[in-house]
PDB file of N, CA, C and O in Angstrom:
ATOM      1  N   MET A   1     -11.427  -0.112 -14.867  1.00  0.00           N
ATOM      2  CA  MET A   1     -11.660  -0.266 -13.244  1.00  0.00           C
ATOM      3  C   MET A   1     -13.035   0.322 -13.207  1.00  0.00           C
ATOM      4  O   MET A   1     -13.507   1.314 -13.762  1.00  0.00           O
ATOM      5  N   THR A   2     -13.669  -0.792 -12.194  1.00  0.00           N
ATOM      6  CA  THR A   2     -14.458  -0.415 -11.621  1.00  0.00           C
ATOM      7  C   THR A   2     -14.517   0.924 -10.100  1.00  0.00           C
ATOM      8  O   THR A   2     -13.598   1.149  -9.313  1.00  0.00           O
ATOM      9  N   PRO A   3     -15.980   1.621 -10.126  1.00  0.00           N
ATOM     10  CA  PRO A   3     -15.830   2.634  -9.493  1.00  0.00           C
ATOM     11  C   PRO A   3     -15.580   1.717  -7.893  1.00  0.00           C
ATOM     12  O   PRO A   3     -14.696   2.351  -7.316  1.00  0.00           O
ATOM     13  N   GLU A   4     -15.815   1.060  -7.406  1.00  0.00           N
ATOM     14  CA  GLU A   4     -15.415   0.112  -6.749  1.00  0.00           C
ATOM     15  C   GLU A   4     -13.716  -0.148  -5.721  1.00  0.00           C
ATOM     16  O   GLU A   4     -13.146  -0.067  -4.633  1.00  0.00           O
ATOM     17  N   TRP A   5     -13.641  -0.457  -6.989  1.00  0.00           N
ATOM     18  CA  TRP A   5     -11.486  -0.545  -6.870  1.00  0.00           C
ATOM     19  C   TRP A   5     -11.191   0.387  -7.314  1.00  0.00           C
ATOM     20  O   TRP A   5      -9.967   0.270  -7.251  1.00  0.00           O
ATOM     21  N   GLN A   6     -11.436   1.661  -7.923  1.00  0.00           N
ATOM     22  CA  GLN A   6     -10.326   3.219  -7.785  1.00  0.00           C
ATOM     23  C   GLN A   6     -10.892   3.642  -6.761  1.00  0.00           C
ATOM     24  O   GLN A   6     -10.075   4.400  -6.238  1.00  0.00           O
ATOM     25  N   ALA A   7     -12.139   3.600  -5.932  1.00  0.00           N
ATOM     26  CA  ALA A   7     -11.729   3.684  -4.819  1.00  0.00           C
ATOM     27  C   ALA A   7     -10.875   3.463  -3.527  1.00  0.00           C
ATOM     28  O   ALA A   7     -10.283   4.302  -2.847  1.00  0.00           O
ATOM     29  N   LEU A   8     -10.945   2.481  -3.413  1.00  0.00           N
ATOM     30  CA  LEU A   8      -9.579   1.783  -2.835  1.00  0.00           C
ATOM     31  C   LEU A   8      -8.213   1.615  -2.711  1.00  0.00           C
ATOM     32  O   LEU A   8      -7.482   1.073  -1.882  1.00  0.00           O
ATOM     33  N   VAL A   9      -7.995   2.438  -4.126  1.00  0.00           N
ATOM     34  CA  VAL A   9      -7.007   2.445  -5.178  1.00  0.00           C
ATOM     35  C   VAL A   9      -6.502   4.309  -4.176  1.00  0.00           C
ATOM     36  O   VAL A   9      -5.515   4.814  -3.643  1.00  0.00           O
ATOM     37  N   GLU A  10      -8.129   4.705  -4.498  1.00  0.00           N
ATOM     38  CA  GLU A  10      -7.409   6.019  -3.819  1.00  0.00           C
ATOM     39  C   GLU A  10      -7.306   6.149  -2.649  1.00  0.00           C
ATOM     40  O   GLU A  10      -6.513   7.012  -2.271  1.00  0.00           O
ATOM     41  N   SER A  11      -8.068   5.342  -1.600  1.00  0.00           N
ATOM     42  CA  SER A  11      -8.138   5.880  -0.266  1.00  0.00           C
ATOM     43  C   SER A  11      -8.333   4.149  -0.012  1.00  0.00           C
ATOM     44  O   SER A  11      -9.338   3.498  -0.300  1.00  0.00           O
ATOM     45  N   PRO A  12      -6.824   3.537   0.728  1.00  0.00           N
ATOM     46  CA  PRO A  12      -6.587   2.399   0.574  1.00  0.00           C
ATOM     47  C   PRO A  12      -6.380   1.911   2.216  1.00  0.00           C
ATOM     48  O   PRO A  12      -5.441   1.441   2.859  1.00  0.00           O
ATOM     49  N   ASP A  13      -7.846   2.308   2.525  1.00  0.00           N
ATOM     50  CA  ASP A  13      -8.242   1.915   3.994  1.00  0.00           C
ATOM     51  C   ASP A  13      -8.287   0.305   3.783  1.00  0.00           C
ATOM     52  O   ASP A  13      -8.634  -0.216   2.723  1.00  0.00           O
ATOM     53  N   LEU A  14      -7.906  -0.372   4.884  1.00  0.00           N
ATOM     54  CA  LEU A  14      -7.389  -2.019   4.421  1.00  0.00           C
ATOM     55  C   LEU A  14      -8.512  -2.941   5.277  1.00  0.00           C
ATOM     56  O   LEU A  14      -8.810  -4.102   4.992  1.00  0.00           O
ATOM     57  N   TYR A  15      -9.066  -2.153   6.391  1.00  0.00           N
ATOM     58  CA  TYR A  15     -10.685  -3.444   6.280  1.00  0.00           C
ATOM     59  C   TYR A  15     -11.689  -3.094   5.760  1.00  0.00           C
ATOM     60  O   TYR A  15     -12.677  -3.666   6.219  1.00  0.00           O
ATOM     61  N   LYS A  16     -11.956  -2.134   4.705  1.00  0.00           N
ATOM     62  CA  LYS A  16     -12.522  -2.113   3.069  1.00  0.00           C
ATOM     63  C   LYS A  16     -11.761  -2.908   2.124  1.00  0.00           C
ATOM     64  O   LYS A  16     -12.241  -3.508   1.162  1.00  0.00           O
ATOM     65  N   VAL A  17     -10.537  -2.869   2.465  1.00  0.00           N
ATOM     66  CA  VAL A  17      -9.601  -3.572   1.035  1.00  0.00           C
ATOM     67  C   VAL A  17     -10.197  -5.595   2.027  1.00  0.00           C
ATOM     68  O   VAL A  17     -10.926  -6.422   1.478  1.00  0.00           O
ATOM     69  N   GLN A  18      -9.805  -5.695   2.905  1.00  0.00           N
ATOM     70  CA  GLN A  18     -10.183  -6.803   3.354  1.00  0.00           C
ATOM     71  C   GLN A  18     -11.335  -7.528   3.468  1.00  0.00           C
ATOM     72  O   GLN A  18     -11.505  -8.734   3.292  1.00  0.00           O
ATOM     73  N   ALA A  19     -12.287  -6.479   3.853  1.00  0.00           N
ATOM     74  CA  ALA A  19     -14.043  -6.684   3.356  1.00  0.00           C
ATOM     75  C   ALA A  19     -14.289  -7.205   1.695  1.00  0.00           C
ATOM     76  O   ALA A  19     -15.302  -7.829   1.379  1.00  0.00           O
ATOM     77  N   ALA A  20     -13.260  -6.866   0.758  1.00  0.00           N
ATOM     78  CA  ALA A  20     -13.511  -6.747  -0.328  1.00  0.00           C
ATOM     79  C   ALA A  20     -12.836  -8.169  -1.066  1.00  0.00           C
ATOM     80  O   ALA A  20     -12.974  -8.355  -2.275  1.00  0.00           O
ATOM     81  N   GLY A  21     -12.042  -9.208  -0.122  1.00  0.00           N
ATOM     82  CA  GLY A  21     -11.622 -10.342  -0.491  1.00  0.00           C
ATOM     83  C   GLY A  21     -10.239 -10.352  -0.264  1.00  0.00           C
ATOM     84  O   GLY A  21      -9.675 -11.363   0.153  1.00  0.00           O
ATOM     85  N   PHE A  22      -9.498  -9.042  -0.568  1.00  0.00           N
ATOM     86  CA  PHE A  22      -8.257  -9.087  -0.426  1.00  0.00           C
ATOM     87  C   PHE A  22      -7.561  -9.271   0.408  1.00  0.00           C
ATOM     88  O   PHE A  22      -7.742  -8.578   1.409  1.00  0.00           O
ATOM     89  N   ASP A  23      -6.407 -10.298   0.428  1.00  0.00           N
ATOM     90  CA  ASP A  23      -5.259 -10.502   1.812  1.00  0.00           C
ATOM     91  C   ASP A  23      -4.247 -10.104   2.433  1.00  0.00           C
ATOM     92  O   ASP A  23      -3.623 -10.272   3.480  1.00  0.00           O
ATOM     93  N   TYR A  24      -4.261  -9.133   0.853  1.00  0.00           N
ATOM     94  CA  TYR A  24      -2.814  -8.778   0.263  1.00  0.00           C
ATOM     95  C   TYR A  24      -2.067  -7.741  -0.259  1.00  0.00           C
ATOM     96  O   TYR A  24      -1.712  -7.747  -1.437  1.00  0.00           O
ATOM     97  N   ILE A  25      -1.785  -6.811   0.542  1.00  0.00           N
ATOM     98  CA  ILE A  25      -1.420  -5.129  -0.690  1.00  0.00           C
ATOM     99  C   ILE A  25       0.027  -5.468  -1.190  1.00  0.00           C
ATOM    100  O   ILE A  25       0.842  -6.140  -0.556  1.00  0.00           O
ATOM    101  N   TYR A  26       0.233  -4.879  -2.473  1.00  0.00           N
ATOM    102  CA  TYR A  26       1.694  -4.648  -2.928  1.00  0.00           C
ATOM    103  C   TYR A  26       1.729  -3.374  -3.427  1.00  0.00           C
ATOM    104  O   TYR A  26       0.669  -2.993  -3.923  1.00  0.00           O
ATOM    105  N   TYR A  27       2.732  -2.537  -3.438  1.00  0.00           N
ATOM    106  CA  TYR A  27       3.007  -1.255  -3.147  1.00  0.00           C
ATOM    107  C   TYR A  27       4.141  -0.765  -3.506  1.00  0.00           C
ATOM    108  O   TYR A  27       5.109  -1.514  -3.370  1.00  0.00           O
ATOM    109  N   ASP A  28       4.350   0.462  -4.002  1.00  0.00           N
ATOM    110  CA  ASP A  28       5.501   1.440  -4.475  1.00  0.00           C
ATOM    111  C   ASP A  28       5.633   2.311  -4.013  1.00  0.00           C
ATOM    112  O   ASP A  28       4.715   3.029  -3.615  1.00  0.00           O
ATOM    113  N   ILE A  29       6.820   2.542  -3.909  1.00  0.00           N
ATOM    114  CA  ILE A  29       7.099   4.147  -3.460  1.00  0.00           C
ATOM    115  C   ILE A  29       6.288   5.278  -4.901  1.00  0.00           C
ATOM    116  O   ILE A  29       6.088   6.473  -4.684  1.00  0.00           O
ATOM    117  N   LYS A  30       6.086   4.911  -5.665  1.00  0.00           N
ATOM    118  CA  LYS A  30       5.498   6.195  -6.345  1.00  0.00           C
ATOM    119  C   LYS A  30       3.881   5.804  -5.776  1.00  0.00           C
ATOM    120  O   LYS A  30       3.241   6.710  -5.242  1.00  0.00           O
ATOM    121  N   TYR A  31       3.348   4.623  -5.896  1.00  0.00           N
ATOM    122  CA  TYR A  31       2.131   4.956  -5.884  1.00  0.00           C
ATOM    123  C   TYR A  31       2.227   5.452  -3.758  1.00  0.00           C
ATOM    124  O   TYR A  31       1.256   6.049  -3.295  1.00  0.00           O
ATOM    125  N   TRP A  32       2.789   5.288  -3.314  1.00  0.00           N
ATOM    126  CA  TRP A  32       2.583   5.636  -1.510  1.00  0.00           C
ATOM    127  C   TRP A  32       2.804   7.845  -2.122  1.00  0.00           C
ATOM    128  O   TRP A  32       1.995   8.712  -1.793  1.00  0.00           O
ATOM    129  N   GLU A  33       3.852   8.048  -2.832  1.00  0.00           N
ATOM    130  CA  GLU A  33       4.189   9.340  -3.209  1.00  0.00           C
ATOM    131  C   GLU A  33       2.926   9.906  -3.548  1.00  0.00           C
ATOM    132  O   GLU A  33       2.743  11.104  -3.332  1.00  0.00           O
ATOM    133  N   ASN A  34       1.921   9.113  -4.114  1.00  0.00           N
ATOM    134  CA  ASN A  34       0.506   9.316  -5.247  1.00  0.00           C
ATOM    135  C   ASN A  34      -0.442  10.406  -4.136  1.00  0.00           C
ATOM    136  O   ASN A  34      -0.960  11.499  -4.367  1.00  0.00           O
ATOM    137  N   LEU A  35      -0.390   9.495  -2.758  1.00  0.00           N
ATOM    138  CA  LEU A  35      -1.189   8.992  -1.922  1.00  0.00           C
ATOM    139  C   LEU A  35      -0.777  10.786  -0.750  1.00  0.00           C
ATOM    140  O   LEU A  35       0.210  11.441  -0.414  1.00  0.00           O
ATOM    141  N   SER A  36      -2.410  10.823  -0.547  1.00  0.00           N
ATOM    142  CA  SER A  36      -2.740  11.646   0.728  1.00  0.00           C
ATOM    143  C   SER A  36      -1.709  10.947   2.131  1.00  0.00           C
ATOM    144  O   SER A  36      -1.413   9.785   2.410  1.00  0.00           O
ATOM    145  N   THR A  37      -1.317  12.499   2.898  1.00  0.00           N
ATOM    146  CA  THR A  37      -1.182  11.796   4.488  1.00  0.00           C
ATOM    147  C   THR A  37      -2.112  10.855   4.783  1.00  0.00           C
ATOM    148  O   THR A  37      -1.943   9.792   5.382  1.00  0.00           O
ATOM    149  N   GLN A  38      -2.867  11.204   4.434  1.00  0.00           N
ATOM    150  CA  GLN A  38      -4.175  10.510   5.202  1.00  0.00           C
ATOM    151  C   GLN A  38      -3.928   8.648   4.755  1.00  0.00           C
ATOM    152  O   GLN A  38      -3.714   7.601   5.367  1.00  0.00           O
ATOM    153  N   SER A  39      -4.097   9.038   3.503  1.00  0.00           N
ATOM    154  CA  SER A  39      -4.495   7.618   2.728  1.00  0.00           C
ATOM    155  C   SER A  39      -2.984   6.921   3.124  1.00  0.00           C
ATOM    156  O   SER A  39      -3.054   5.766   3.544  1.00  0.00           O
ATOM    157  N   GLN A  40      -1.772   7.466   3.035  1.00  0.00           N
ATOM    158  CA  GLN A  40      -0.381   6.950   3.350  1.00  0.00           C
ATOM    159  C   GLN A  40      -0.960   6.335   5.133  1.00  0.00           C
ATOM    160  O   GLN A  40      -1.212   5.212   5.568  1.00  0.00           O
ATOM    161  N   ALA A  41      -0.968   6.878   5.376  1.00  0.00           N
ATOM    162  CA  ALA A  41      -1.447   6.261   7.750  1.00  0.00           C
ATOM    163  C   ALA A  41      -2.368   4.894   7.352  1.00  0.00           C
ATOM    164  O   ALA A  41      -2.268   3.727   7.731  1.00  0.00           O
ATOM    165  N   LEU A  42      -3.163   5.453   6.567  1.00  0.00           N
ATOM    166  CA  LEU A  42      -4.153   3.738   5.985  1.00  0.00           C
ATOM    167  C   LEU A  42      -3.611   2.844   5.973  1.00  0.00           C
ATOM    168  O   LEU A  42      -4.136   1.908   6.576  1.00  0.00           O
ATOM    169  N   LEU A  43      -2.056   2.554   5.193  1.00  0.00           N
ATOM    170  CA  LEU A  43      -1.331   1.772   4.585  1.00  0.00           C
ATOM    171  C   LEU A  43      -0.603   1.414   5.554  1.00  0.00           C
ATOM    172  O   LEU A  43       0.169   0.505   5.250  1.00  0.00           O
ATOM    173  N   GLU A  44      -0.476   2.126   7.670  1.00  0.00           N
ATOM    174  CA  GLU A  44       0.003   2.046   8.182  1.00  0.00           C
ATOM    175  C   GLU A  44      -0.665   1.255   9.210  1.00  0.00           C
ATOM    176  O   GLU A  44      -0.075   1.071  10.275  1.00  0.00           O
ATOM    177  N   SER A  45      -1.780   0.786   9.024  1.00  0.00           N
ATOM    178  CA  SER A  45      -2.679   0.562  10.234  1.00  0.00           C
ATOM    179  C   SER A  45      -1.905  -0.078  11.090  1.00  0.00           C
ATOM    180  O   SER A  45      -0.703  -0.209  10.859  1.00  0.00           O
ATOM    181  N   PRO A  46      -2.472  -0.552  12.170  1.00  0.00           N
ATOM    182  CA  PRO A  46      -1.915  -1.608  13.114  1.00  0.00           C
ATOM    183  C   PRO A  46      -1.947  -3.107  12.773  1.00  0.00           C
ATOM    184  O   PRO A  46      -1.166  -4.023  13.031  1.00  0.00           O
ATOM    185  N   CYS A  47      -3.386  -3.035  11.951  1.00  0.00           N
ATOM    186  CA  CYS A  47      -3.738  -4.277  11.339  1.00  0.00           C
ATOM    187  C   CYS A  47      -3.115  -5.457  10.664  1.00  0.00           C
ATOM    188  O   CYS A  47      -3.344  -6.666  10.631  1.00  0.00           O
ATOM    189  N   ALA A  48      -2.037  -4.451  10.017  1.00  0.00           N
ATOM    190  CA  ALA A  48      -1.530  -4.886   8.812  1.00  0.00           C
ATOM    191  C   ALA A  48      -0.214  -4.932   9.215  1.00  0.00           C
ATOM    192  O   ALA A  48       0.327  -4.102   9.945  1.00  0.00           O
ATOM    193  N   ILE A  49       0.626  -6.537   8.423  1.00  0.00           N
ATOM    194  CA  ILE A  49       1.774  -6.987   8.709  1.00  0.00           C
ATOM    195  C   ILE A  49       2.637  -6.640   7.610  1.00  0.00           C
ATOM    196  O   ILE A  49       2.292  -6.728   6.432  1.00  0.00           O
ATOM    197  N   LEU A  50       3.606  -6.299   7.953  1.00  0.00           N
ATOM    198  CA  LEU A  50       4.516  -6.063   6.530  1.00  0.00           C
ATOM    199  C   LEU A  50       5.362  -7.755   6.377  1.00  0.00           C
ATOM    200  O   LEU A  50       6.366  -8.236   6.904  1.00  0.00           O
ATOM    201  N   VAL A  51       4.480  -8.202   5.513  1.00  0.00           N
ATOM    202  CA  VAL A  51       5.764  -9.541   4.785  1.00  0.00           C
ATOM    203  C   VAL A  51       7.238  -9.647   4.265  1.00  0.00           C
ATOM    204  O   VAL A  51       8.126 -10.487   4.408  1.00  0.00           O
ATOM    205  N   GLN A  52       7.095  -7.968   3.337  1.00  0.00           N
ATOM    206  CA  GLN A  52       8.570  -8.163   3.099  1.00  0.00           C
ATOM    207  C   GLN A  52       8.123  -6.354   2.401  1.00  0.00           C
ATOM    208  O   GLN A  52       7.117  -5.691   2.148  1.00  0.00           O
ATOM    209  N   GLU A  53       9.771  -6.212   2.339  1.00  0.00           N
ATOM    210  CA  GLU A  53      10.214  -4.754   1.940  1.00  0.00           C
ATOM    211  C   GLU A  53      11.587  -5.061   1.275  1.00  0.00           C
ATOM    212  O   GLU A  53      12.527  -5.790   1.589  1.00  0.00           O
ATOM    213  N   TYR A  54      11.301  -4.104   0.086  1.00  0.00           N
ATOM    214  CA  TYR A  54      12.112  -4.368  -0.691  1.00  0.00           C
ATOM    215  C   TYR A  54      12.949  -2.731  -0.681  1.00  0.00           C
ATOM    216  O   TYR A  54      12.394  -1.688  -1.027  1.00  0.00           O
ATOM    217  N   THR A  55      14.101  -2.821  -0.294  1.00  0.00           N
ATOM    218  CA  THR A  55      14.404  -0.896  -0.492  1.00  0.00           C
ATOM    219  C   THR A  55      15.500  -0.645  -1.272  1.00  0.00           C
ATOM    220  O   THR A  55      16.136  -1.699  -1.296  1.00  0.00           O
ATOM    221  N   GLY A  56      16.048   0.167  -1.908  1.00  0.00           N
ATOM    222  CA  GLY A  56      17.495   0.362  -3.163  1.00  0.00           C
ATOM    223  C   GLY A  56      16.975   1.723  -3.028  1.00  0.00           C
ATOM    224  O   GLY A  56      16.339   2.302  -2.147  1.00  0.00           O
ATOM    225  N   TYR A  57      17.647   2.204  -4.678  1.00  0.00           N
ATOM    226  CA  TYR A  57      17.725   3.087  -4.908  1.00  0.00           C
ATOM    227  C   TYR A  57      16.385   3.284  -6.143  1.00  0.00           C
ATOM    228  O   TYR A  57      15.411   2.617  -5.791  1.00  0.00           O
ATOM    229  N   ARG A  58      16.164   3.990  -7.384  1.00  0.00           N
ATOM    230  CA  ARG A  58      15.322   4.499  -7.882  1.00  0.00           C
ATOM    231  C   ARG A  58      15.657   3.871  -9.228  1.00  0.00           C
ATOM    232  O   ARG A  58      14.841   3.243  -9.902  1.00  0.00           O
ATOM    233  N   SER A  59      16.823   4.074  -9.536  1.00  0.00           N
ATOM    234  CA  SER A  59      17.929   4.022 -10.649  1.00  0.00           C
ATOM    235  C   SER A  59      19.502   4.327 -11.215  1.00  0.00           C
ATOM    236  O   SER A  59      19.869   5.263 -10.505  1.00  0.00           O
ATOM    237  N   GLU A  60      20.043   4.165 -11.670  1.00  0.00           N
ATOM    238  CA  GLU A  60      21.653   3.943 -11.826  1.00  0.00           C
ATOM    239  C   GLU A  60      21.511   5.989 -11.627  1.00  0.00           C
ATOM    240  O   GLU A  60      22.177   6.608 -10.797  1.00  0.00           O
ATOM    241  N   THR A  61      21.032   6.305 -12.094  1.00  0.00           N
ATOM    242  CA  THR A  61      21.664   7.916 -11.451  1.00  0.00           C
ATOM    243  C   THR A  61      20.432   8.771 -10.936  1.00  0.00           C
ATOM    244  O   THR A  61      20.277   9.984 -11.072  1.00  0.00           O
ATOM    245  N   ASP A  62      19.372   7.628 -10.153  1.00  0.00           N
ATOM    246  CA  ASP A  62      18.923   8.679  -9.054  1.00  0.00           C
ATOM    247  C   ASP A  62      18.420   8.413  -7.729  1.00  0.00           C
ATOM    248  O   ASP A  62      17.224   8.121  -7.722  1.00  0.00           O
ATOM    249  N   TYR A  63      19.244   8.437  -6.103  1.00  0.00           N
ATOM    250  CA  TYR A  63      19.693   7.253  -5.543  1.00  0.00           C
ATOM    251  C   TYR A  63      18.661   7.676  -4.553  1.00  0.00           C
ATOM    252  O   TYR A  63      18.993   7.506  -3.380  1.00  0.00           O
ATOM    253  N   ARG A  64      17.179   8.322  -4.821  1.00  0.00           N
ATOM    254  CA  ARG A  64      16.329   8.929  -4.006  1.00  0.00           C
ATOM    255  C   ARG A  64      15.899   6.965  -3.530  1.00  0.00           C
ATOM    256  O   ARG A  64      15.851   5.937  -4.205  1.00  0.00           O
ATOM    257  N   THR A  65      15.715   7.216  -2.342  1.00  0.00           N
ATOM    258  CA  THR A  65      14.958   5.841  -1.558  1.00  0.00           C
ATOM    259  C   THR A  65      14.000   5.033  -2.683  1.00  0.00           C
ATOM    260  O   THR A  65      13.155   5.795  -3.154  1.00  0.00           O
ATOM    261  N   ASP A  66      13.947   3.865  -3.143  1.00  0.00           N
ATOM    262  CA  ASP A  66      12.508   3.391  -3.270  1.00  0.00           C
ATOM    263  C   ASP A  66      12.375   2.152  -2.755  1.00  0.00           C
ATOM    264  O   ASP A  66      13.226   1.515  -2.133  1.00  0.00           O
ATOM    265  N   PHE A  67      11.224   1.818  -3.051  1.00  0.00           N
ATOM    266  CA  PHE A  67      10.265   0.360  -2.413  1.00  0.00           C
ATOM    267  C   PHE A  67       9.627  -0.135  -2.504  1.00  0.00           C
ATOM    268  O   PHE A  67       8.752   0.208  -3.300  1.00  0.00           O
ATOM    269  N   ARG A  68       9.486  -1.450  -1.730  1.00  0.00           N
ATOM    270  CA  ARG A  68       8.211  -1.860  -2.425  1.00  0.00           C
ATOM    271  C   ARG A  68       8.271  -2.941  -1.662  1.00  0.00           C
ATOM    272  O   ARG A  68       9.162  -3.750  -1.406  1.00  0.00           O
ATOM    273  N   ARG A  69       6.133  -2.688  -1.048  1.00  0.00           N
ATOM    274  CA  ARG A  69       5.952  -3.385   0.373  1.00  0.00           C
ATOM    275  C   ARG A  69       4.686  -4.546   0.411  1.00  0.00           C
ATOM    276  O   ARG A  69       3.548  -4.260   0.039  1.00  0.00           O
ATOM    277  N   LEU A  70       4.935  -5.423   0.740  1.00  0.00           N
ATOM    278  CA  LEU A  70       3.805  -6.531   0.777  1.00  0.00           C
ATOM    279  C   LEU A  70       3.505  -6.659   2.230  1.00  0.00           C
ATOM    280  O   LEU A  70       4.175  -7.306   3.035  1.00  0.00           O
ATOM    281  N   LEU A  71       2.152  -5.799   2.542  1.00  0.00           N
ATOM    282  CA  LEU A  71       0.952  -6.343   3.427  1.00  0.00           C
ATOM    283  C   LEU A  71       0.088  -7.339   3.294  1.00  0.00           C
ATOM    284  O   LEU A  71      -0.496  -7.827   2.327  1.00  0.00           O
ATOM    285  N   ASP A  72       0.114  -7.645   4.890  1.00  0.00           N
ATOM    286  CA  ASP A  72      -0.752  -8.918   4.765  1.00  0.00           C
ATOM    287  C   ASP A  72      -1.890  -8.527   5.165  1.00  0.00           C
ATOM    288  O   ASP A  72      -1.780  -8.431   6.387  1.00  0.00           O
ATOM    289  N   VAL A  73      -2.691  -8.306   4.928  1.00  0.00           N
ATOM    290  CA  VAL A  73      -4.589  -7.733   5.837  1.00  0.00           C
ATOM    291  C   VAL A  73      -5.444  -8.168   5.818  1.00  0.00           C
ATOM    292  O   VAL A  73      -6.541  -7.757   5.439  1.00  0.00           O
ATOM    293  N   ARG A  74      -4.974  -9.576   6.431  1.00  0.00           N
ATOM    294  CA  ARG A  74      -6.134 -10.175   7.246  1.00  0.00           C
ATOM    295  C   ARG A  74      -6.490 -10.340   8.410  1.00  0.00           C
ATOM    296  O   ARG A  74      -7.481 -10.966   8.786  1.00  0.00           O
ATOM    297  N   ASN A  75      -5.821  -9.871   8.963  1.00  0.00           N
ATOM    298  CA  ASN A  75      -5.989  -8.976  10.524  1.00  0.00           C
ATOM    299  C   ASN A  75      -6.910  -7.861  10.135  1.00  0.00           C
ATOM    300  O   ASN A  75      -6.648  -7.119  11.082  1.00  0.00           O
ATOM    301  N   CYS A  76      -7.823  -7.179   9.414  1.00  0.00           N
ATOM    302  CA  CYS A  76      -8.187  -6.142   9.238  1.00  0.00           C
ATOM    303  C   CYS A  76      -9.362  -6.077   9.186  1.00  0.00           C
ATOM    304  O   CYS A  76      -9.922  -5.562   8.219  1.00  0.00           O
ATOM    305  N   LYS A  77     -10.275  -6.782  10.614  1.00  0.00           N
ATOM    306  CA  LYS A  77     -11.173  -7.334  10.168  1.00  0.00           C
ATOM    307  C   LYS A  77     -12.244  -5.977  10.904  1.00  0.00           C
ATOM    308  O   LYS A  77     -13.465  -6.004  10.752  1.00  0.00           O
TER     309      LYS A  77
END
């Protein structure tokens, strides 16, 4: 993993993600839970469009909420 990629993963500034050439971000609850509150807020930037979200339970024995989200970040310029 390059230092540039690692920086985007640790702090997902959608403007920087888009500037790096990415149009979409796909992430799950595990990634979300490991982010700081500030980084979570970055993923909720107004420029991002939620394309699809899948929700459910984590497993047959773990009924905590689970999700996966696909964001379109092409407007984050």
